N, CA, C, O and CB atoms as a CASP TS submission, in Angstrom:
PFRMAT TS
TARGET T0000
AUTHOR 0000-0000-0000
METHOD Language model
MODEL 1
PARENT N/A
ATOM      1  N   MET     1     -29.429  75.468  33.130  1.00  0.00           N
ATOM      2  CA  MET     1     -29.008  74.213  33.713  1.00  0.00           C
ATOM      3  C   MET     1     -28.441  73.304  32.612  1.00  0.00           C
ATOM      4  O   MET     1     -29.039  73.169  31.544  1.00  0.00           O
ATOM      5  CB  MET     1     -30.188  73.529  34.447  1.00  0.00           C
ATOM      6  N   LYS     2     -27.288  72.686  32.881  1.00  0.00           N
ATOM      7  CA  LYS     2     -26.670  71.792  31.910  1.00  0.00           C
ATOM      8  C   LYS     2     -27.418  70.471  31.850  1.00  0.00           C
ATOM      9  O   LYS     2     -27.952  69.991  32.850  1.00  0.00           O
ATOM     10  CB  LYS     2     -25.200  71.554  32.257  1.00  0.00           C
ATOM     11  N   ARG     3     -27.442  69.899  30.664  1.00  0.00           N
ATOM     12  CA  ARG     3     -28.087  68.610  30.488  1.00  0.00           C
ATOM     13  C   ARG     3     -27.074  67.499  30.656  1.00  0.00           C
ATOM     14  O   ARG     3     -25.872  67.720  30.510  1.00  0.00           O
ATOM     15  CB  ARG     3     -28.762  68.519  29.119  1.00  0.00           C
ATOM     16  N   GLY     4     -27.551  66.314  30.959  1.00  0.00           N
ATOM     17  CA  GLY     4     -26.684  65.154  31.038  1.00  0.00           C
ATOM     18  C   GLY     4     -26.079  64.949  32.412  1.00  0.00           C
ATOM     19  O   GLY     4     -26.382  65.645  33.380  1.00  0.00           O
ATOM     20  N   ARG     5     -25.217  63.964  32.441  1.00  0.00           N
ATOM     21  CA  ARG     5     -24.566  63.548  33.677  1.00  0.00           C
ATOM     22  C   ARG     5     -23.460  64.523  34.068  1.00  0.00           C
ATOM     23  O   ARG     5     -22.834  65.140  33.206  1.00  0.00           O
ATOM     24  CB  ARG     5     -23.997  62.135  33.530  1.00  0.00           C
ATOM     25  N   LYS     6     -23.226  64.657  35.356  1.00  0.00           N
ATOM     26  CA  LYS     6     -22.146  65.489  35.858  1.00  0.00           C
ATOM     27  C   LYS     6     -20.808  64.840  35.492  1.00  0.00           C
ATOM     28  O   LYS     6     -20.656  63.625  35.614  1.00  0.00           O
ATOM     29  CB  LYS     6     -22.268  65.690  37.399  1.00  0.00           C
ATOM     30  N   ARG     7     -19.846  65.640  35.045  1.00  0.00           N
ATOM     31  CA  ARG     7     -18.533  65.124  34.653  1.00  0.00           C
ATOM     32  C   ARG     7     -17.745  64.661  35.864  1.00  0.00           C
ATOM     33  O   ARG     7     -17.804  65.267  36.933  1.00  0.00           O
ATOM     34  CB  ARG     7     -17.743  66.189  33.893  1.00  0.00           C
ATOM     35  N   LYS     8     -17.002  63.568  35.677  1.00  0.00           N
ATOM     36  CA  LYS     8     -16.132  63.068  36.737  1.00  0.00           C
ATOM     37  C   LYS     8     -14.867  63.917  36.781  1.00  0.00           C
ATOM     38  O   LYS     8     -14.500  64.533  35.781  1.00  0.00           O
ATOM     39  CB  LYS     8     -15.785  61.565  36.516  1.00  0.00           C
ATOM     40  N   PRO     9     -14.196  63.955  37.931  1.00  0.00           N
ATOM     41  CA  PRO     9     -12.899  64.643  37.992  1.00  0.00           C
ATOM     42  C   PRO     9     -11.915  63.986  37.020  1.00  0.00           C
ATOM     43  O   PRO     9     -12.045  62.799  36.720  1.00  0.00           O
ATOM     44  CB  PRO     9     -12.329  64.620  39.443  1.00  0.00           C
ATOM     45  N   ALA    10     -10.943  64.737  36.531  1.00  0.00           N
ATOM     46  CA  ALA    10     -10.011  64.256  35.512  1.00  0.00           C
ATOM     47  C   ALA    10      -9.349  62.933  35.892  1.00  0.00           C
ATOM     48  O   ALA    10      -9.162  62.076  35.028  1.00  0.00           O
ATOM     49  CB  ALA    10      -8.948  65.298  35.261  1.00  0.00           C
ATOM     50  N   GLY    11      -8.997  62.750  37.136  1.00  0.00           N
ATOM     51  CA  GLY    11      -8.321  61.529  37.568  1.00  0.00           C
ATOM     52  C   GLY    11      -9.198  60.292  37.543  1.00  0.00           C
ATOM     53  O   GLY    11      -8.687  59.173  37.578  1.00  0.00           O
ATOM     54  N   GLN    12     -10.501  60.471  37.484  1.00  0.00           N
ATOM     55  CA  GLN    12     -11.420  59.341  37.505  1.00  0.00           C
ATOM     56  C   GLN    12     -11.961  58.993  36.117  1.00  0.00           C
ATOM     57  O   GLN    12     -12.645  57.981  35.963  1.00  0.00           O
ATOM     58  CB  GLN    12     -12.569  59.637  38.438  1.00  0.00           C
ATOM     59  N   ARG    13     -11.670  59.804  35.115  1.00  0.00           N
ATOM     60  CA  ARG    13     -12.160  59.547  33.761  1.00  0.00           C
ATOM     61  C   ARG    13     -11.352  58.425  33.123  1.00  0.00           C
ATOM     62  O   ARG    13     -10.154  58.294  33.371  1.00  0.00           O
ATOM     63  CB  ARG    13     -12.085  60.826  32.896  1.00  0.00           C
ATOM     64  N   LYS    14     -12.011  57.622  32.304  1.00  0.00           N
ATOM     65  CA  LYS    14     -11.342  56.502  31.649  1.00  0.00           C
ATOM     66  C   LYS    14     -10.736  56.891  30.311  1.00  0.00           C
ATOM     67  O   LYS    14      -9.747  56.292  29.889  1.00  0.00           O
ATOM     68  CB  LYS    14     -12.311  55.364  31.455  1.00  0.00           C
ATOM     69  N   VAL    15     -11.300  57.871  29.640  1.00  0.00           N
ATOM     70  CA  VAL    15     -10.793  58.293  28.338  1.00  0.00           C
ATOM     71  C   VAL    15     -10.569  59.797  28.326  1.00  0.00           C
ATOM     72  O   VAL    15     -11.178  60.538  29.098  1.00  0.00           O
ATOM     73  CB  VAL    15     -11.765  57.885  27.215  1.00  0.00           C
ATOM     74  N   ALA    16      -9.694  60.228  27.447  1.00  0.00           N
ATOM     75  CA  ALA    16      -9.423  61.650  27.279  1.00  0.00           C
ATOM     76  C   ALA    16      -9.391  61.961  25.791  1.00  0.00           C
ATOM     77  O   ALA    16      -8.945  61.140  24.990  1.00  0.00           O
ATOM     78  CB  ALA    16      -8.083  62.058  27.965  1.00  0.00           C
ATOM     79  N   ALA    17      -9.852  63.118  25.430  1.00  0.00           N
ATOM     80  CA  ALA    17      -9.832  63.540  24.036  1.00  0.00           C
ATOM     81  C   ALA    17      -8.446  64.060  23.669  1.00  0.00           C
ATOM     82  O   ALA    17      -7.751  64.656  24.492  1.00  0.00           O
ATOM     83  CB  ALA    17     -10.902  64.621  23.778  1.00  0.00           C
ATOM     84  N   LEU    18      -8.058  63.822  22.419  1.00  0.00           N
ATOM     85  CA  LEU    18      -6.774  64.302  21.920  1.00  0.00           C
ATOM     86  C   LEU    18      -6.969  64.781  20.489  1.00  0.00           C
ATOM     87  O   LEU    18      -7.492  64.051  19.646  1.00  0.00           O
ATOM     88  CB  LEU    18      -5.678  63.188  21.998  1.00  0.00           C
ATOM     89  N   THR    19      -6.555  65.983  20.227  1.00  0.00           N
ATOM     90  CA  THR    19      -6.601  66.519  18.872  1.00  0.00           C
ATOM     91  C   THR    19      -5.170  66.572  18.365  1.00  0.00           C
ATOM     92  O   THR    19      -4.281  67.066  19.059  1.00  0.00           O
ATOM     93  CB  THR    19      -7.285  67.938  18.824  1.00  0.00           C
ATOM     94  N   LEU    20      -4.943  66.065  17.158  1.00  0.00           N
ATOM     95  CA  LEU    20      -3.598  66.117  16.617  1.00  0.00           C
ATOM     96  C   LEU    20      -3.632  66.350  15.121  1.00  0.00           C
ATOM     97  O   LEU    20      -4.638  66.107  14.455  1.00  0.00           O
ATOM     98  CB  LEU    20      -2.844  64.837  16.934  1.00  0.00           C
ATOM     99  N   ARG    21      -2.530  66.817  14.618  1.00  0.00           N
ATOM    100  CA  ARG    21      -2.382  67.036  13.178  1.00  0.00           C
ATOM    101  C   ARG    21      -1.479  65.940  12.633  1.00  0.00           C
ATOM    102  O   ARG    21      -0.511  65.540  13.278  1.00  0.00           O
ATOM    103  CB  ARG    21      -1.798  68.463  12.864  1.00  0.00           C
ATOM    104  N   MET    22      -1.808  65.455  11.429  1.00  0.00           N
ATOM    105  CA  MET    22      -0.987  64.431  10.798  1.00  0.00           C
ATOM    106  C   MET    22      -1.013  64.629   9.297  1.00  0.00           C
ATOM    107  O   MET    22      -1.882  65.313   8.757  1.00  0.00           O
ATOM    108  CB  MET    22      -1.474  63.015  11.172  1.00  0.00           C
ATOM    109  N   LEU    23      -0.055  64.023   8.637  1.00  0.00           N
ATOM    110  CA  LEU    23      -0.008  64.095   7.179  1.00  0.00           C
ATOM    111  C   LEU    23      -1.224  63.380   6.599  1.00  0.00           C
ATOM    112  O   LEU    23      -1.716  62.408   7.173  1.00  0.00           O
ATOM    113  CB  LEU    23       1.307  63.474   6.632  1.00  0.00           C
ATOM    114  N   TRP    24      -1.707  63.871   5.452  1.00  0.00           N
ATOM    115  CA  TRP    24      -2.880  63.264   4.815  1.00  0.00           C
ATOM    116  C   TRP    24      -2.657  61.791   4.527  1.00  0.00           C
ATOM    117  O   TRP    24      -3.560  60.974   4.708  1.00  0.00           O
ATOM    118  CB  TRP    24      -3.223  63.997   3.524  1.00  0.00           C
ATOM    119  N   GLU    25      -1.466  61.454   4.081  1.00  0.00           N
ATOM    120  CA  GLU    25      -1.165  60.051   3.746  1.00  0.00           C
ATOM    121  C   GLU    25      -1.264  59.157   4.985  1.00  0.00           C
ATOM    122  O   GLU    25      -1.785  58.045   4.907  1.00  0.00           O
ATOM    123  CB  GLU    25       0.248  59.937   3.124  1.00  0.00           C
ATOM    124  N   LEU    26      -0.769  59.639   6.121  1.00  0.00           N
ATOM    125  CA  LEU    26      -0.865  58.880   7.358  1.00  0.00           C
ATOM    126  C   LEU    26      -2.317  58.717   7.784  1.00  0.00           C
ATOM    127  O   LEU    26      -2.716  57.648   8.246  1.00  0.00           O
ATOM    128  CB  LEU    26      -0.062  59.560   8.464  1.00  0.00           C
ATOM    129  N   LYS    27      -3.109  59.777   7.631  1.00  0.00           N
ATOM    130  CA  LYS    27      -4.528  59.694   7.972  1.00  0.00           C
ATOM    131  C   LYS    27      -5.230  58.672   7.076  1.00  0.00           C
ATOM    132  O   LYS    27      -6.059  57.897   7.552  1.00  0.00           O
ATOM    133  CB  LYS    27      -5.202  61.079   7.840  1.00  0.00           C
ATOM    134  N   ARG    28      -4.906  58.669   5.799  1.00  0.00           N
ATOM    135  CA  ARG    28      -5.506  57.711   4.881  1.00  0.00           C
ATOM    136  C   ARG    28      -5.166  56.282   5.290  1.00  0.00           C
ATOM    137  O   ARG    28      -6.031  55.406   5.287  1.00  0.00           O
ATOM    138  CB  ARG    28      -5.037  57.978   3.447  1.00  0.00           C
ATOM    139  N   LYS    29      -3.895  56.050   5.644  1.00  0.00           N
ATOM    140  CA  LYS    29      -3.474  54.715   6.078  1.00  0.00           C
ATOM    141  C   LYS    29      -4.192  54.299   7.366  1.00  0.00           C
ATOM    142  O   LYS    29      -4.595  53.146   7.519  1.00  0.00           O
ATOM    143  CB  LYS    29      -1.948  54.679   6.290  1.00  0.00           C
ATOM    144  N   LEU    30      -4.345  55.243   8.277  1.00  0.00           N
ATOM    145  CA  LEU    30      -5.037  54.960   9.536  1.00  0.00           C
ATOM    146  C   LEU    30      -6.506  54.621   9.275  1.00  0.00           C
ATOM    147  O   LEU    30      -7.054  53.704   9.886  1.00  0.00           O
ATOM    148  CB  LEU    30      -4.927  56.165  10.497  1.00  0.00           C
ATOM    149  N   GLN    31      -7.135  55.360   8.371  1.00  0.00           N
ATOM    150  CA  GLN    31      -8.527  55.087   8.032  1.00  0.00           C
ATOM    151  C   GLN    31      -8.678  53.707   7.387  1.00  0.00           C
ATOM    152  O   GLN    31      -9.614  52.971   7.703  1.00  0.00           O
ATOM    153  CB  GLN    31      -9.066  56.172   7.092  1.00  0.00           C
ATOM    154  N   GLU    32      -7.764  53.360   6.491  1.00  0.00           N
ATOM    155  CA  GLU    32      -7.804  52.044   5.852  1.00  0.00           C
ATOM    156  C   GLU    32      -7.601  50.927   6.876  1.00  0.00           C
ATOM    157  O   GLU    32      -8.299  49.913   6.848  1.00  0.00           O
ATOM    158  CB  GLU    32      -6.736  51.951   4.754  1.00  0.00           C
ATOM    159  N   ALA    33      -6.647  51.119   7.773  1.00  0.00           N
ATOM    160  CA  ALA    33      -6.387  50.115   8.803  1.00  0.00           C
ATOM    161  C   ALA    33      -7.596  49.954   9.717  1.00  0.00           C
ATOM    162  O   ALA    33      -7.937  48.838  10.112  1.00  0.00           O
ATOM    163  CB  ALA    33      -5.148  50.497   9.625  1.00  0.00           C
ATOM    164  N   ALA    34      -8.237  51.056  10.049  1.00  0.00           N
ATOM    165  CA  ALA    34      -9.417  51.006  10.913  1.00  0.00           C
ATOM    166  C   ALA    34     -10.541  50.236  10.227  1.00  0.00           C
ATOM    167  O   ALA    34     -11.233  49.436  10.856  1.00  0.00           O
ATOM    168  CB  ALA    34      -9.887  52.433  11.278  1.00  0.00           C
ATOM    169  N   GLN    35     -10.712  50.481   8.948  1.00  0.00           N
ATOM    170  CA  GLN    35     -11.758  49.791   8.205  1.00  0.00           C
ATOM    171  C   GLN    35     -11.476  48.286   8.148  1.00  0.00           C
ATOM    172  O   GLN    35     -12.383  47.473   8.329  1.00  0.00           O
ATOM    173  CB  GLN    35     -11.876  50.369   6.783  1.00  0.00           C
ATOM    174  N   GLN    36     -10.225  47.924   7.897  1.00  0.00           N
ATOM    175  CA  GLN    36      -9.854  46.509   7.809  1.00  0.00           C
ATOM    176  C   GLN    36      -9.992  45.790   9.151  1.00  0.00           C
ATOM    177  O   GLN    36     -10.338  44.610   9.191  1.00  0.00           O
ATOM    178  CB  GLN    36      -8.425  46.377   7.303  1.00  0.00           C
ATOM    179  N   SER    37      -9.724  46.496  10.240  1.00  0.00           N
ATOM    180  CA  SER    37      -9.780  45.866  11.565  1.00  0.00           C
ATOM    181  C   SER    37     -11.171  45.905  12.186  1.00  0.00           C
ATOM    182  O   SER    37     -11.433  45.223  13.177  1.00  0.00           O
ATOM    183  CB  SER    37      -8.801  46.541  12.493  1.00  0.00           C
ATOM    184  N   GLY    38     -12.062  46.705  11.602  1.00  0.00           N
ATOM    185  CA  GLY    38     -13.397  46.835  12.166  1.00  0.00           C
ATOM    186  C   GLY    38     -13.460  47.783  13.346  1.00  0.00           C
ATOM    187  O   GLY    38     -14.441  47.794  14.089  1.00  0.00           O
ATOM    188  N   ARG    39     -12.414  48.582  13.520  1.00  0.00           N
ATOM    189  CA  ARG    39     -12.398  49.560  14.613  1.00  0.00           C
ATOM    190  C   ARG    39     -12.688  50.945  14.044  1.00  0.00           C
ATOM    191  O   ARG    39     -12.578  51.173  12.839  1.00  0.00           O
ATOM    192  CB  ARG    39     -11.025  49.546  15.362  1.00  0.00           C
ATOM    193  N   SER    40     -13.058  51.864  14.930  1.00  0.00           N
ATOM    194  CA  SER    40     -13.178  53.256  14.520  1.00  0.00           C
ATOM    195  C   SER    40     -11.760  53.799  14.328  1.00  0.00           C
ATOM    196  O   SER    40     -10.787  53.188  14.771  1.00  0.00           O
ATOM    197  CB  SER    40     -13.987  54.106  15.580  1.00  0.00           C
ATOM    198  N   VAL    41     -11.656  54.937  13.673  1.00  0.00           N
ATOM    199  CA  VAL    41     -10.333  55.555  13.483  1.00  0.00           C
ATOM    200  C   VAL    41      -9.712  55.870  14.838  1.00  0.00           C
ATOM    201  O   VAL    41      -8.512  55.676  15.031  1.00  0.00           O
ATOM    202  CB  VAL    41     -10.440  56.849  12.623  1.00  0.00           C
ATOM    203  N   SER    42     -10.515  56.349  15.768  1.00  0.00           N
ATOM    204  CA  SER    42     -10.010  56.660  17.108  1.00  0.00           C
ATOM    205  C   SER    42      -9.521  55.399  17.815  1.00  0.00           C
ATOM    206  O   SER    42      -8.452  55.406  18.425  1.00  0.00           O
ATOM    207  CB  SER    42     -11.100  57.344  17.946  1.00  0.00           C
ATOM    208  N   GLU    43     -10.298  54.317  17.737  1.00  0.00           N
ATOM    209  CA  GLU    43      -9.892  53.057  18.367  1.00  0.00           C
ATOM    210  C   GLU    43      -8.616  52.519  17.725  1.00  0.00           C
ATOM    211  O   GLU    43      -7.740  52.003  18.418  1.00  0.00           O
ATOM    212  CB  GLU    43     -11.022  52.011  18.263  1.00  0.00           C
ATOM    213  N   GLU    44      -8.510  52.639  16.401  1.00  0.00           N
ATOM    214  CA  GLU    44      -7.319  52.158  15.697  1.00  0.00           C
ATOM    215  C   GLU    44      -6.087  52.946  16.120  1.00  0.00           C
ATOM    216  O   GLU    44      -5.020  52.372  16.337  1.00  0.00           O
ATOM    217  CB  GLU    44      -7.513  52.258  14.174  1.00  0.00           C
ATOM    218  N   ALA    45      -6.238  54.266  16.238  1.00  0.00           N
ATOM    219  CA  ALA    45      -5.115  55.104  16.665  1.00  0.00           C
ATOM    220  C   ALA    45      -4.681  54.744  18.086  1.00  0.00           C
ATOM    221  O   ALA    45      -3.485  54.646  18.363  1.00  0.00           O
ATOM    222  CB  ALA    45      -5.494  56.597  16.586  1.00  0.00           C
ATOM    223  N   CYS    46      -5.638  54.549  18.978  1.00  0.00           N
ATOM    224  CA  CYS    46      -5.314  54.166  20.358  1.00  0.00           C
ATOM    225  C   CYS    46      -4.638  52.802  20.398  1.00  0.00           C
ATOM    226  O   CYS    46      -3.658  52.616  21.120  1.00  0.00           O
ATOM    227  CB  CYS    46      -6.583  54.149  21.227  1.00  0.00           C
ATOM    228  N   TRP    47      -5.146  51.859  19.636  1.00  0.00           N
ATOM    229  CA  TRP    47      -4.568  50.514  19.604  1.00  0.00           C
ATOM    230  C   TRP    47      -3.123  50.571  19.103  1.00  0.00           C
ATOM    231  O   TRP    47      -2.237  49.941  19.682  1.00  0.00           O
ATOM    232  CB  TRP    47      -5.414  49.579  18.704  1.00  0.00           C
ATOM    233  N   ARG    48      -2.890  51.320  18.035  1.00  0.00           N
ATOM    234  CA  ARG    48      -1.534  51.413  17.476  1.00  0.00           C
ATOM    235  C   ARG    48      -0.577  52.134  18.420  1.00  0.00           C
ATOM    236  O   ARG    48       0.589  51.752  18.514  1.00  0.00           O
ATOM    237  CB  ARG    48      -1.568  52.132  16.130  1.00  0.00           C
ATOM    238  N   LEU    49      -1.036  53.154  19.110  1.00  0.00           N
ATOM    239  CA  LEU    49      -0.182  53.822  20.101  1.00  0.00           C
ATOM    240  C   LEU    49       0.153  52.881  21.248  1.00  0.00           C
ATOM    241  O   LEU    49       1.298  52.820  21.697  1.00  0.00           O
ATOM    242  CB  LEU    49      -0.867  55.087  20.644  1.00  0.00           C
ATOM    243  N   THR    50      -0.843  52.154  21.715  1.00  0.00           N
ATOM    244  CA  THR    50      -0.609  51.194  22.799  1.00  0.00           C
ATOM    245  C   THR    50       0.416  50.151  22.370  1.00  0.00           C
ATOM    246  O   THR    50       1.335  49.834  23.126  1.00  0.00           O
ATOM    247  CB  THR    50      -1.929  50.507  23.214  1.00  0.00           C
ATOM    248  N   MET    51       0.264  49.621  21.170  1.00  0.00           N
ATOM    249  CA  MET    51       1.203  48.611  20.661  1.00  0.00           C
ATOM    250  C   MET    51       2.611  49.184  20.541  1.00  0.00           C
ATOM    251  O   MET    51       3.587  48.489  20.826  1.00  0.00           O
ATOM    252  CB  MET    51       0.734  48.079  19.295  1.00  0.00           C
ATOM    253  N   SER    52       2.728  50.435  20.124  1.00  0.00           N
ATOM    254  CA  SER    52       4.063  51.027  19.978  1.00  0.00           C
ATOM    255  C   SER    52       4.767  51.124  21.328  1.00  0.00           C
ATOM    256  O   SER    52       5.975  50.904  21.413  1.00  0.00           O
ATOM    257  CB  SER    52       3.966  52.420  19.331  1.00  0.00           C
ATOM    258  N   PHE    53       4.021  51.453  22.388  1.00  0.00           N
ATOM    259  CA  PHE    53       4.623  51.509  23.719  1.00  0.00           C
ATOM    260  C   PHE    53       4.997  50.116  24.214  1.00  0.00           C
ATOM    261  O   PHE    53       6.051  49.935  24.822  1.00  0.00           O
ATOM    262  CB  PHE    53       3.666  52.178  24.709  1.00  0.00           C
ATOM    263  N   LEU    54       4.134  49.130  23.954  1.00  0.00           N
ATOM    264  CA  LEU    54       4.449  47.754  24.354  1.00  0.00           C
ATOM    265  C   LEU    54       5.678  47.234  23.611  1.00  0.00           C
ATOM    266  O   LEU    54       6.567  46.627  24.208  1.00  0.00           O
ATOM    267  CB  LEU    54       3.246  46.830  24.094  1.00  0.00           C
ATOM    268  N   PHE    55       5.716  47.479  22.302  1.00  0.00           N
ATOM    269  CA  PHE    55       6.862  47.030  21.513  1.00  0.00           C
ATOM    270  C   PHE    55       8.136  47.716  21.975  1.00  0.00           C
ATOM    271  O   PHE    55       9.197  47.092  22.017  1.00  0.00           O
ATOM    272  CB  PHE    55       6.629  47.300  20.023  1.00  0.00           C
ATOM    273  N   ASN    56       8.043  48.990  22.321  1.00  0.00           N
ATOM    274  CA  ASN    56       9.215  49.716  22.807  1.00  0.00           C
ATOM    275  C   ASN    56       9.742  49.085  24.093  1.00  0.00           C
ATOM    276  O   ASN    56      10.952  48.938  24.263  1.00  0.00           O
ATOM    277  CB  ASN    56       8.874  51.198  23.041  1.00  0.00           C
ATOM    278  N   CYS    57       8.838  48.715  24.994  1.00  0.00           N
ATOM    279  CA  CYS    57       9.257  48.047  26.240  1.00  0.00           C
ATOM    280  C   CYS    57       9.947  46.721  25.929  1.00  0.00           C
ATOM    281  O   CYS    57      10.966  46.393  26.536  1.00  0.00           O
ATOM    282  CB  CYS    57       8.038  47.808  27.171  1.00  0.00           C
ATOM    283  N   GLU    58       9.396  45.960  24.987  1.00  0.00           N
ATOM    284  CA  GLU    58       9.986  44.680  24.612  1.00  0.00           C
ATOM    285  C   GLU    58      11.377  44.884  23.999  1.00  0.00           C
ATOM    286  O   GLU    58      12.310  44.140  24.302  1.00  0.00           O
ATOM    287  CB  GLU    58       9.068  43.935  23.625  1.00  0.00           C
ATOM    288  N   ILE    59      11.504  45.880  23.149  1.00  0.00           N
ATOM    289  CA  ILE    59      12.804  46.162  22.518  1.00  0.00           C
ATOM    290  C   ILE    59      13.834  46.546  23.571  1.00  0.00           C
ATOM    291  O   ILE    59      14.983  46.109  23.503  1.00  0.00           O
ATOM    292  CB  ILE    59      12.671  47.291  21.468  1.00  0.00           C
ATOM    293  N   GLN    60      13.434  47.359  24.542  1.00  0.00           N
ATOM    294  CA  GLN    60      14.354  47.754  25.610  1.00  0.00           C
ATOM    295  C   GLN    60      14.792  46.540  26.435  1.00  0.00           C
ATOM    296  O   GLN    60      15.951  46.443  26.841  1.00  0.00           O
ATOM    297  CB  GLN    60      13.694  48.803  26.522  1.00  0.00           C
ATOM    298  N   GLU    61      13.859  45.620  26.679  1.00  0.00           N
ATOM    299  CA  GLU    61      14.184  44.403  27.437  1.00  0.00           C
ATOM    300  C   GLU    61      15.162  43.525  26.656  1.00  0.00           C
ATOM    301  O   GLU    61      16.099  42.975  27.234  1.00  0.00           O
ATOM    302  CB  GLU    61      12.898  43.606  27.763  1.00  0.00           C
ATOM    303  N   ILE    62      14.949  43.392  25.352  1.00  0.00           N
ATOM    304  CA  ILE    62      15.846  42.601  24.509  1.00  0.00           C
ATOM    305  C   ILE    62      17.232  43.231  24.487  1.00  0.00           C
ATOM    306  O   ILE    62      18.237  42.524  24.570  1.00  0.00           O
ATOM    307  CB  ILE    62      15.286  42.481  23.076  1.00  0.00           C
ATOM    308  N   LYS    63      17.292  44.559  24.374  1.00  0.00           N
ATOM    309  CA  LYS    63      18.589  45.246  24.368  1.00  0.00           C
ATOM    310  C   LYS    63      19.331  45.023  25.685  1.00  0.00           C
ATOM    311  O   LYS    63      20.545  44.825  25.691  1.00  0.00           O
ATOM    312  CB  LYS    63      18.399  46.755  24.118  1.00  0.00           C
ATOM    313  N   LYS    64      18.606  45.054  26.788  1.00  0.00           N
ATOM    314  CA  LYS    64      19.214  44.825  28.098  1.00  0.00           C
ATOM    315  C   LYS    64      19.827  43.421  28.167  1.00  0.00           C
ATOM    316  O   LYS    64      20.944  43.249  28.655  1.00  0.00           O
ATOM    317  CB  LYS    64      18.166  45.011  29.221  1.00  0.00           C
ATOM    318  N   ILE    65      19.094  42.432  27.681  1.00  0.00           N
ATOM    319  CA  ILE    65      19.591  41.048  27.671  1.00  0.00           C
ATOM    320  C   ILE    65      20.806  40.928  26.768  1.00  0.00           C
ATOM    321  O   ILE    65      21.783  40.268  27.122  1.00  0.00           O
ATOM    322  CB  ILE    65      18.489  40.072  27.208  1.00  0.00           C
ATOM    323  N   GLN    66      20.751  41.563  25.602  1.00  0.00           N
ATOM    324  CA  GLN    66      21.898  41.530  24.688  1.00  0.00           C
ATOM    325  C   GLN    66      23.128  42.156  25.330  1.00  0.00           C
ATOM    326  O   GLN    66      24.230  41.621  25.212  1.00  0.00           O
ATOM    327  CB  GLN    66      21.563  42.256  23.380  1.00  0.00           C
ATOM    328  N   ASP    67      22.949  43.277  26.002  1.00  0.00           N
ATOM    329  CA  ASP    67      24.073  43.943  26.672  1.00  0.00           C
ATOM    330  C   ASP    67      24.646  43.075  27.776  1.00  0.00           C
ATOM    331  O   ASP    67      25.863  43.030  27.959  1.00  0.00           O
ATOM    332  CB  ASP    67      23.634  45.291  27.247  1.00  0.00           C
ATOM    333  N   GLU    68      23.784  42.379  28.518  1.00  0.00           N
ATOM    334  CA  GLU    68      24.255  41.479  29.584  1.00  0.00           C
ATOM    335  C   GLU    68      25.054  40.315  28.999  1.00  0.00           C
ATOM    336  O   GLU    68      26.092  39.933  29.539  1.00  0.00           O
ATOM    337  CB  GLU    68      23.061  40.940  30.406  1.00  0.00           C
ATOM    338  N   ILE    69      24.569  39.764  27.910  1.00  0.00           N
ATOM    339  CA  ILE    69      25.277  38.650  27.253  1.00  0.00           C
ATOM    340  C   ILE    69      26.623  39.116  26.715  1.00  0.00           C
ATOM    341  O   ILE    69      27.639  38.444  26.890  1.00  0.00           O
ATOM    342  CB  ILE    69      24.424  38.059  26.104  1.00  0.00           C
ATOM    343  N   ALA    70      26.620  40.276  26.059  1.00  0.00           N
ATOM    344  CA  ALA    70      27.863  40.820  25.506  1.00  0.00           C
ATOM    345  C   ALA    70      28.869  41.090  26.623  1.00  0.00           C
ATOM    346  O   ALA    70      30.053  40.787  26.477  1.00  0.00           O
ATOM    347  CB  ALA    70      27.584  42.116  24.711  1.00  0.00           C
ATOM    348  N   ALA    71      28.406  41.654  27.729  1.00  0.00           N
ATOM    349  CA  ALA    71      29.306  41.950  28.839  1.00  0.00           C
ATOM    350  C   ALA    71      29.899  40.659  29.423  1.00  0.00           C
ATOM    351  O   ALA    71      31.074  40.609  29.788  1.00  0.00           O
ATOM    352  CB  ALA    71      28.562  42.739  29.933  1.00  0.00           C
ATOM    353  N   LYS    72      29.076  39.639  29.501  1.00  0.00           N
ATOM    354  CA  LYS    72      29.530  38.368  30.051  1.00  0.00           C
ATOM    355  C   LYS    72      30.626  37.740  29.176  1.00  0.00           C
ATOM    356  O   LYS    72      31.629  37.249  29.693  1.00  0.00           O
ATOM    357  CB  LYS    72      28.346  37.403  30.190  1.00  0.00           C
ATOM    358  N   TYR    73      30.434  37.759  27.875  1.00  0.00           N
ATOM    359  CA  TYR    73      31.399  37.118  26.976  1.00  0.00           C
ATOM    360  C   TYR    73      32.619  37.992  26.697  1.00  0.00           C
ATOM    361  O   TYR    73      33.698  37.469  26.419  1.00  0.00           O
ATOM    362  CB  TYR    73      30.726  36.763  25.670  1.00  0.00           C
ATOM    363  N   LEU    74      32.470  39.283  26.765  1.00  0.00           N
ATOM    364  CA  LEU    74      33.611  40.162  26.529  1.00  0.00           C
ATOM    365  C   LEU    74      34.505  40.284  27.754  1.00  0.00           C
ATOM    366  O   LEU    74      35.701  40.545  27.629  1.00  0.00           O
ATOM    367  CB  LEU    74      33.132  41.533  26.110  1.00  0.00           C
ATOM    368  N   SER    75      33.932  40.096  28.932  1.00  0.00           N
ATOM    369  CA  SER    75      34.737  40.222  30.149  1.00  0.00           C
ATOM    370  C   SER    75      35.438  38.914  30.495  1.00  0.00           C
ATOM    371  O   SER    75      36.391  38.914  31.274  1.00  0.00           O
ATOM    372  CB  SER    75      33.861  40.664  31.318  1.00  0.00           C
ATOM    373  N   GLY    76      34.993  37.825  29.939  1.00  0.00           N
ATOM    374  CA  GLY    76      35.528  36.511  30.316  1.00  0.00           C
ATOM    375  C   GLY    76      36.506  35.966  29.394  1.00  0.00           C
ATOM    376  O   GLY    76      37.018  34.869  29.616  1.00  0.00           O
TER
END
């Protein structure tokens, strides 16, 4: 008999494990950043990935606005 709580179905879980390979220098930087922020290395990696997606969305929105402005002034 297995010990512990029964696992939830994949769609109901809040976190998922991820194994990845990275350069030693990047791992060192991530560890230093985690220490400075008071987060675990895993939390720091998740936070930085989340920020990269948010920043990407913001950059895409800015580019869209720039293209609209350029189109307005170039067509007129």
